[in-house]
RODO-2510 file (C-alpha; in nm, 4 decimals, decimal comma):
residues 316
     n   res          X          Y          Z
     1     m     3,3363    10,3401     4,9192
     2     n     3,6038    10,5469     5,0961
     3     k     3,9471    10,6353     4,9659
     4     w     4,0980    10,3179     5,1119
     5     d     3,8566    10,0932     4,9267
     6     k     3,9085    10,2272     4,5739
     7     p     4,0195     9,9555     4,3304
     8     a     4,3848     9,9394     4,2321
     9     c     4,2959     9,8010     3,8872
    10     d     4,0985     9,9395     3,5967
    11     d     3,8109     9,7625     3,4210
    12     e     4,0540     9,5554     3,2196
    13     g     4,2071     9,4174     3,5418
    14     i     4,5352     9,5907     3,4640
    15     g     4,7023     9,7779     3,7534
    16     t     4,6928    10,1535     3,7101
    17     i     4,9175    10,2521     4,0009
    18     e     5,2783    10,3447     3,9439
    19     l     5,5413    10,0994     4,0587
    20     a     5,6137    10,1576     4,4279
    21     s     5,9660    10,2704     4,5046
    22     l     6,2118    10,0338     4,6671
    23     k     6,2270    10,2718     4,9634
    24     e     5,8515    10,2423     5,0175
    25     l     5,8594     9,8632     5,0001
    26     e     6,1493     9,8455     5,2448
    27     a     5,9650    10,0803     5,4800
    28     a     5,6551     9,8609     5,4901
    29     i     5,8556     9,5430     5,5492
    30     a     6,0590     9,7117     5,8239
    31     i     5,7443     9,8198     6,0122
    32     a     5,5947     9,4721     5,9822
    33     r     5,9207     9,3196     6,1091
    34     r     5,9810     9,5599     6,3988
    35     g     5,6197     9,6189     6,5056
    36     t     5,6480     9,9956     6,5560
    37     f     5,7150    10,2964     6,3367
    38     r     5,9794    10,4202     6,5792
    39     a     6,1863    10,1008     6,5745
    40     a     6,1540    10,0702     6,1968
    41     a     6,2559    10,4336     6,1495
    42     i     6,5723    10,3742     6,3549
    43     d     6,6576    10,0678     6,1430
    44     l     6,6036    10,2651     5,8228
    45     g     6,7943    10,5729     5,9403
    46     m     6,5036    10,8127     5,8964
    47     s     6,2650    11,0081     6,1164
    48     t     5,9337    10,8632     6,2282
    49     t     5,7531    11,1464     6,0483
    50     a     5,9335    11,0756     5,7210
    51     l     5,8531    10,7055     5,7565
    52     s     5,4860    10,7819     5,8155
    53     h     5,4763    10,9955     5,5006
    54     t     5,6477    10,7176     5,3039
    55     i     5,3868    10,4621     5,4113
    56     s     5,1051    10,7042     5,3388
    57     r     5,2345    10,7452     4,9824
    58     l     5,2561    10,3700     4,9383
    59     e     4,9045    10,3131     5,0729
    60     a     4,7660    10,5927     4,8567
    61     g     4,9284    10,4419     4,5491
    62     l     4,8014    10,0931     4,6279
    63     g     4,4573    10,2147     4,7220
    64     v     4,4488    10,0043     5,0390
    65     r     4,5515    10,0511     5,3984
    66     l     4,8401     9,8223     5,4989
    67     f     4,8537     9,9138     5,8682
    68     n     4,5998     9,9898     6,1365
    69     r     4,7573    10,2765     6,3299
    70     t     4,6682    10,4195     6,6687
    71     t     4,8722    10,6331     6,9069
    72     r     4,9713    10,3175     7,0946
    73     s     4,9956    10,0349     6,8444
    74     v     5,0508     9,9302     6,4851
    75     s     4,9079     9,6155     6,3287
    76     l     4,8807     9,4768     5,9765
    77     t     4,5490     9,4813     5,7974
    78     d     4,4455     9,1738     5,5988
    79     a     4,5794     9,3470     5,2885
    80     g     4,8985     9,4298     5,4782
    81     r     4,9558     9,0682     5,5763
    82     l     4,9093     8,9589     5,2157
    83     f     5,1469     9,2346     5,1045
    84     v     5,4206     9,1256     5,3479
    85     q     5,3816     8,7582     5,2553
    86     q     5,4158     8,8312     4,8848
    87     v     5,6573     9,1235     4,8781
    88     g     5,8943     9,0166     5,1599
    89     p     6,0576     8,7225     4,9786
    90     t     6,0638     8,9146     4,6513
    91     l     6,2406     9,2054     4,8190
    92     q     6,5006     8,9661     4,9626
    93     d     6,5601     8,8233     4,6149
    94     l     6,5954     9,1758     4,4769
    95     h     6,8539     9,2686     4,7385
    96     a     7,0388     8,9442     4,6663
    97     a     7,0476     9,0364     4,2973
    98     l     7,1756     9,3858     4,3767
    99     d     7,4410     9,2399     4,6077
   100     l     7,5481     9,0012     4,3323
   101     v     7,5958     9,2912     4,0904
   102     r     7,7807     9,4982     4,3516
   103     a     8,0111     9,2025     4,4115
   104     h     8,1767     9,2830     4,0801
   105     r     8,2991     9,6168     4,2120
   106     e     8,6683     9,6257     4,2939
   107     t     8,6030     9,8188     4,6158
   108     p     8,3261     9,6858     4,8459
   109     s     8,0538     9,9376     4,9281
   110     g     7,7165     9,9406     5,0967
   111     t     7,5972     9,8344     5,4424
   112     i     7,6430     9,5119     5,6387
   113     r     7,3752     9,4453     5,9019
   114     i     7,4919     9,2258     6,1898
   115     n     7,2891     9,0788     6,4757
   116     a     7,4962     8,9846     6,7822
   117     a     7,4692     8,9086     7,1494
   118     p     7,5905     9,2147     7,3462
   119     f     7,9116     9,0471     7,4651
   120     a     7,9759     8,9202     7,1101
   121     a     7,9432     9,2721     6,9706
   122     r     8,1985     9,3934     7,2243
   123     a     8,4318     9,1111     7,1209
   124     i     8,4273     9,1979     6,7498
   125     i     8,4053     9,5772     6,7537
   126     s     8,7744     9,6623     6,7963
   127     p     8,9670     9,3785     6,6313
   128     l     8,7285     9,3302     6,3409
   129     v     8,4643     9,5966     6,2731
   130     l     8,6811     9,9059     6,3138
   131     e     8,9659     9,7500     6,1146
   132     f     8,7167     9,6569     5,8420
   133     l     8,5958    10,0177     5,8186
   134     r     8,9539    10,1420     5,7991
   135     r     9,0257     9,9077     5,5081
   136     y     8,6985     9,9715     5,3258
   137     p     8,5941    10,3351     5,3764
   138     d     8,2965    10,2965     5,1379
   139     m     8,1382    10,0385     5,3702
   140     n     7,8984    10,0911     5,6609
   141     v     7,8331     9,8433     5,9434
   142     d     7,5030     9,8375     6,1329
   143     i     7,5164     9,6241     6,4513
   144     v     7,2023     9,5346     6,6472
   145     t     7,2577     9,3666     6,9852
   146     e     7,0007     9,1265     7,1255
   147     g     7,0273     8,8669     7,3969
   148     k     6,7763     8,6346     7,2341
   149     m     6,8350     8,4457     6,9126
   150     v     6,6666     8,5854     6,6022
   151     d     6,6083     8,4628     6,2481
   152     i     6,8690     8,6724     6,0686
   153     v     6,7137     8,6060     5,7267
   154     k     6,3621     8,7013     5,8335
   155     d     6,4846     9,0085     6,0207
   156     g     6,7006     9,1343     5,7353
   157     f     7,0527     9,0760     5,8699
   158     d     7,3536     8,9735     5,6629
   159     l     7,5434     8,8094     5,9487
   160     g     7,4906     8,6842     6,3012
   161     v     7,7460     8,6477     6,5814
   162     r     7,6922     8,3914     6,8561
   163     v     7,8782     8,1298     7,0582
   164     e     7,9572     7,8317     6,8365
   165     g     7,7045     7,5978     6,9991
   166     l     7,4160     7,8377     6,9359
   167     v     7,4612     7,8761     6,5595
   168     p     7,1550     7,7331     6,3781
   169     s     7,2277     7,4120     6,1893
   170     d     7,1136     7,5551     5,8540
   171     m     7,3720     7,8351     5,8662
   172     i     7,7330     7,8461     5,7503
   173     a     7,9595     7,9302     6,0463
   174     v     8,3012     8,0962     6,0448
   175     s     8,4934     8,0600     6,3709
   176     f     8,6270     8,3864     6,5037
   177     g     8,8832     8,4546     6,7722
   178     r     8,9885     8,2600     7,0763
   179     p     8,7834     8,0256     7,2949
   180     q     8,5603     8,1979     7,5497
   181     r     8,5928     8,1843     7,9304
   182     h     8,4023     8,3162     8,2275
   183     a     8,5669     8,4865     8,5232
   184     v     8,4456     8,5054     8,8834
   185     v     8,5701     8,8270     9,0415
   186     g     8,5372     9,0547     9,3408
   187     s     8,7083     9,3678     9,4620
   188     p     9,0023     9,3490     9,7044
   189     e     8,7851     9,5322     9,9572
   190     y     8,5017     9,2794     9,9255
   191     f     8,7267     8,9736     9,9620
   192     g     8,9116     9,1440    10,2455
   193     k     8,5860     9,1541    10,4426
   194     h     8,4237     8,8276    10,3331
   195     g     8,7069     8,5949    10,2344
   196     k     8,7478     8,4150     9,9017
   197     p     8,5382     8,1196     9,7806
   198     m     8,7575     7,8137     9,7289
   199     v     8,5009     7,5912     9,5515
   200     p     8,1751     7,6864     9,3743
   201     p     7,9404     7,5880     9,6648
   202     d     8,1191     7,8484     9,8800
   203     l     7,9432     8,1133     9,6702
   204     l     7,6225     8,0350     9,8584
   205     n     7,7792     8,2172    10,1539
   206     h     7,8587     8,5267     9,9470
   207     r     7,6720     8,8291     9,8144
   208     c     7,6606     8,7568     9,4412
   209     i     7,5549     8,9839     9,1574
   210     r     7,2926     8,7774     8,9807
   211     v     7,2608     8,7571     8,6029
   212     r     6,9183     8,8036     8,4450
   213     l     6,8716     8,6330     8,1070
   214     p     6,6776     8,7822     7,8116
   215     d     6,3756     8,5644     7,8909
   216     g     6,3604     8,7101     8,2422
   217     s     6,4934     8,4055     8,4264
   218     l     6,7970     8,4174     8,6551
   219     f     7,1125     8,2471     8,5304
   220     r     7,2633     7,9651     8,7365
   221     w     7,6406     8,0105     8,7451
   222     r     7,8133     7,7257     8,5615
   223     f     8,1434     7,5636     8,6528
   224     e     8,3410     7,2566     8,5528
   225     k     8,6545     7,0812     8,6791
   226     d     8,8000     6,7447     8,5803
   227     g     8,4874     6,6764     8,3755
   228     e     8,2591     6,7491     8,6711
   229     p     7,9949     7,0158     8,5890
   230     v     7,8432     7,2228     8,8687
   231     q     7,5631     7,4797     8,8582
   232     i     7,5099     7,7182     9,1485
   233     d     7,1889     7,9149     9,2035
   234     v     7,3668     8,2036     9,3716
   235     r     7,2027     8,4564     9,6022
   236     g     7,2593     8,8278     9,6248
   237     p     7,1103     9,1749     9,6624
   238     i     7,0960     9,2717     9,2960
   239     a     7,0172     9,1162     8,9553
   240     l     7,1465     9,2757     8,6352
   241     d     7,1175     9,1993     8,2649
   242     e     7,4148     9,3943     8,1287
   243     a     7,7842     9,3167     8,1763
   244     s     7,8905     9,6799     8,2155
   245     l     7,6508     9,7191     8,5085
   246     t     7,7846     9,4021     8,6704
   247     r     8,1399     9,5308     8,6296
   248     t     8,0443     9,8573     8,8015
   249     a     7,8820     9,6722     9,0903
   250     v     8,1917     9,4546     9,1360
   251     l     8,4246     9,7559     9,1326
   252     e     8,2016     9,9215     9,3947
   253     s     8,2388     9,6122     9,6198
   254     a     7,8699     9,5211     9,5965
   255     g     7,9521     9,1521     9,5651
   256     v     8,1000     8,8757     9,3524
   257     g     8,0449     8,8910     8,9770
   258     y     8,0371     8,6320     8,6986
   259     l     8,1410     8,7857     8,3655
   260     f     8,2909     8,6973     8,0320
   261     e     8,6667     8,7111     8,0706
   262     q     8,7134     8,9751     7,8018
   263     d     8,4772     9,2114     7,9837
   264     i     8,6832     9,2170     8,3042
   265     l     9,0361     9,1104     8,2024
   266     a     9,1777     9,4643     8,1994
   267     d     9,0532     9,5195     8,5559
   268     i     9,2060     9,1886     8,6670
   269     e     9,5431     9,2822     8,5160
   270     a     9,5246     9,6281     8,6772
   271     g     9,4570     9,4752     9,0197
   272     l     9,1189     9,6449     9,0517
   273     v     8,9486     9,3083     9,0979
   274     i     9,0649     8,9657     9,2121
   275     r     8,9821     8,6528     9,0162
   276     v     8,8749     8,3376     9,2023
   277     l     8,7715     7,9837     9,1071
   278     e     8,9800     8,0105     8,7888
   279     d     9,0398     7,6355     8,7815
   280     w     8,6604     7,5884     8,7723
   281     t     8,6087     7,8049     8,4604
   282     p     8,7671     7,6197     8,1658
   283     p     8,7499     7,7605     7,8117
   284     y     8,4720     7,6601     7,5760
   285     p     8,4137     7,7115     7,2014
   286     g     8,4466     8,0696     7,0902
   287     l     8,2377     8,2971     6,8726
   288     c     8,1223     8,2346     6,5181
   289     l     8,0053     8,4610     6,2433
   290     y     7,7262     8,2899     6,0528
   291     y     7,5174     8,3497     5,7416
   292     p     7,2644     8,1660     5,5230
   293     g     7,4339     7,9491     5,2645
   294     r     7,1724     7,9965     4,9967
   295     r     7,2317     8,3701     4,9681
   296     n     7,4812     8,5193     4,7226
   297     l     7,7319     8,7108     4,9310
   298     s     7,8045     9,0732     4,8510
   299     a     8,1612     9,1902     4,8091
   300     g     8,1364     9,3637     5,1462
   301     v     8,0221     9,0540     5,3357
   302     r     8,2895     8,8419     5,1680
   303     a     8,5562     9,0960     5,2664
   304     f     8,4254     9,1001     5,6243
   305     l     8,4405     8,7204     5,6478
   306     d     8,7906     8,7172     5,4964
   307     l     8,9066     8,9646     5,7613
   308     a     8,7518     8,7470     6,0362
   309     r     8,9434     8,4448     5,9051
   310     e     9,2631     8,6509     5,8900
   311     f     9,2171     8,7627     6,2508
   312     s     9,1497     8,4057     6,3649
   313     r     9,4670     8,2803     6,1978
   314     n     9,6737     8,5547     6,3624
   315     a     9,5134     8,4918     6,7025
   316     a     9,5800     8,1186     6,6918
***
């Protein structure tokens, strides 16, 4: 029997280990959720070395190894999988209980974890997040941007931010801000050389900056006019998966770009780019904050949602 196989119970069947700290439990769940020590350490705001020591203490106290670790990978042991299955929901309930108690504080405190699409994070950062932090200096906001949808409950987030139509049906949604629009743009230099597209099919004769989706596929540009939807599989010399890179390429006259309006509006107003096909890009439902209805909301989350509603009323 090696040190990892020693029993965690005495002859009476009563556990002899000391109760693991909340920090150790959170560390184990974070590694299981993120799949690497490095990613989990970033989420937890600690160094990878400190996280490794934390897990080693937990495993030593339990008397079992929870993770198989090599220089290249981390995987759960059988005991680790059982641990995550049993402890994960309990830890969520514990945090819910702590949030419920904190809700009785007059001044919200703690951390709100938000998962958002990159463009959605850009849309909420200035009007909502920064104002929230000014009003509630004891609060922290942790935003993780991902193109793909995630299970915010499973992954430990308090709120998600997505376009209204993408909000899961079992979530409570709070509309935020104005309707969204796309904008098709090019630089004055580019259109001076190549002319402007008048209808979406004209884009097939242009150098377009293609959009790569999180799943690796290339996005077909979507248009609509008078109830007539059109999708164009544009062609071009470059494919990008980040709006800021597309904006740079457009400004450098590399081709025509397809962006969210809010990501390029300042450049349009400054005359740095020219907008085309505007009558083919109607508005569609805007962003929503969403959260699981069964969870007791902390004072901080409630204050954040109240501020979102206030902003939406003022923007209407």
